[in-house]
N, C-alpha and C positions, 0 to 999 in steps of 0.2 A: 638969575640968568638962564635963559631958555636956549635949548639946543634943538634945531629942527633938522630932520633928515628925511630923504626919500630913498627908497631902495626897491629892488625887484629881487625876489628870493625864490629860489626853486623849492618845491616841496613834493612829497610823494604821499598819496593817499594810501590808506590800508589795502585797497585793491589793486595796488601797484601801479596806478595812473599818475603819471607826474604833471606837474602844474607849475606856473610861475605867478607868484602873488605880488602885487605892486602894493607897497604901503608907504603912508606918509606918517612920520612920528614927531612928536615934540616932547622933550624931557627938560625938567626943571632941576638945577643943581641944588645940592642942600643950603638951606637958609641958615641954619645954625652955623657959627663960626667954627667950631671944632670939627664938624664933618667936612666943611668945605676945605678947611686947612689940609686934613688927612687927604682929601681927594687931590688936592693941588701938588701935595708933595708925592704922591704915589705916581701920578699920572704925567706930570710936569706941564703938560699942555692939553688943551682942549681936543686937538686932534688925536693924540694918543688915546685919550679917553673914547672918542668916538670910534676909532679904528679897533682897538683892543677890548672894548667892553660893551658899548652899546650896539654896534652892528652884530658881533657875534652872538649877544644875547638875543636879539630880534630874530636872527636866523634860526637860533635853537628853538626858539619858542614856535615859530611858524612850522618849523619841521616836526616838532612834537605834535602839533595841533593837526597838521594834515594826517599824521599816524593814527589820529583818533576818529577820521571820518573816511567814508567810501565816496569815491567821485560820483557814483550812482545816486547816492543819498544827497550829495552837495547840490546836485542839478535839480533834485526832487523835492527841495524845500529846506534843506539843511545849511544853506548859504549863510544865513543871518547867524545861526548857531556857531557856525566856523568863525565868523567875524568877531562874535562876543567872547568866544573861547581865546582868541589871540589878544584881544583887549584885556580881558579878565587875568590872563597869565602874566602878561608884561606888567601889569599893575600890582598883583599880589603873590606872585610866585607860581612856578609850574606845578601842574597836577601830577600827583603820584597815580599811576595807572596800572592795570593788569590787562593782558591780552587772553581772550578766551577764543578757543577753536571750535568750530562747528563744522560737521561733515554730513552734507545734504545728498540724499540718495534721489536720483532722478529716474522714475520709472517709465516703460513704454507707455503708450496712450491707453486709456482704460476700456477703449472700445476693442481693443485686440483681444483675441481668445485667451492667449497666454501672456502674462505680464512679466517681462524681463528687465533686470536693472541694466540700463544704459550707460550711466555715469554716476560718479561720486565726486561731488564738488567740495572743496574746502573753503570756508569762509572764516573771517575773524571779526570779532567785536572787542572793542577797547573800552573799558569802564574806569571811571575815576574811583580810586579807594577812599574809603570814608572812615573816619575815627569813631569812637564809641558814642559820640554825640550825634554822628550822622553829618558831620562836616566834612568838606573835601580836604583831604591831606595835601599839603603843599610842600614843595621844594624851593627853597629861596634861591634866586639866581644873582649874578653879579650886580645889577641894576639895584635889587633891593638891599643887598649887602652894603652898597656904597651910599644908601640913603638918597637915591636919585628919585625924583618923582616923576612918573610917566603922565604928563599932561594931556596928551592926545594920541589916539591911534586910530587911523583911518586906512581901512582896507580898500583901496580904490578899484581893484579888480583882480580876478582870478583867471588866468587864462589856461585852460586844459589842454593837454597834448591833442594834436590833430588827429592822430590814429583813434583815439577815445571818441572824438566827435564822428569820425567816418563809422565807427562801430555803432554809435547810437543811431545814426542816420540808417544804417543796415537793420538795426533792430526795429525801428519804427517802420521801415519798409515791409519787413516780414510780418509785423504785427498788423499792418494794414491789409496785406495779403490774406493773413489768417481771418480777419474780420470779414473780408470780402467773401472768402470761402464759405464761411459759417452763415453769412446772409444768404448766399446762393442755396446753401443746403436747407436753411429754413424756408426760403421761397419755395423751393421744389416740394419740401413737405407739406406746406400750406396748400400748394396746388394739388397735391396728390389727395390730401384730405377734402378738398373742395370737390375734387372729381368723384370721389367715393360717395361723399354726400349727395351730390347731385344724382349720382346713380341710384343710391337708395330711394331719394325722392322720386324719381321716374318710376321706379318699380312699384312704389307705393301707389303712385298715382295709376299705374296699368292695373294693379290689383283691385282698385277701388272702381275702375271703368268696367272690369270684367264682372266684378259682383253686381254691379247695376244692370249689366245686360243679362245676367243669370236670373236676376228678379224679374226682369221684364218678360223673359222667356217662360 
């Protein structure tokens, strides 16, 4: 017996950006008679199973997975890792993780005469805990405990909050401005170097002309 479900789940990335993940899932009930009977006695109906076990577990896994990624990393190439992590945890159990804190000091530009600390930013990184054999430590969830098989997990889309998208656009605009300014500076320096070089060339030519005149005299 297969149970299909579509749901839209809210998640929060580790950099506090919220999102909505749209998923399509399919579950297969236990095929052995003993497990199936235990499941039927405990939940009474398929609707109870879906509402009290399947949906809450999927929500928990999506929430935990979001906690492992930064939204900036997600849009920069980690989207496939995010999808794989959801699929893997639903099928084999959630990851046991540890949260590591980093404090990054942002200094004044190097061109300034005196470098001063402008800001200290705190960022976090979540890593999977490993056992002695180097394998990921997992925590069983209700789907695993009830011997339900996760047949298919499809993350159709992830919708990031609008404020984050606006912030990205602002960052892109600022980056474009910096690149333009850097290009202008480079162009000005190149022009200055060209003028100096042309001046030195003209001086050298003038010296040669004067030396020829002196020889003739």
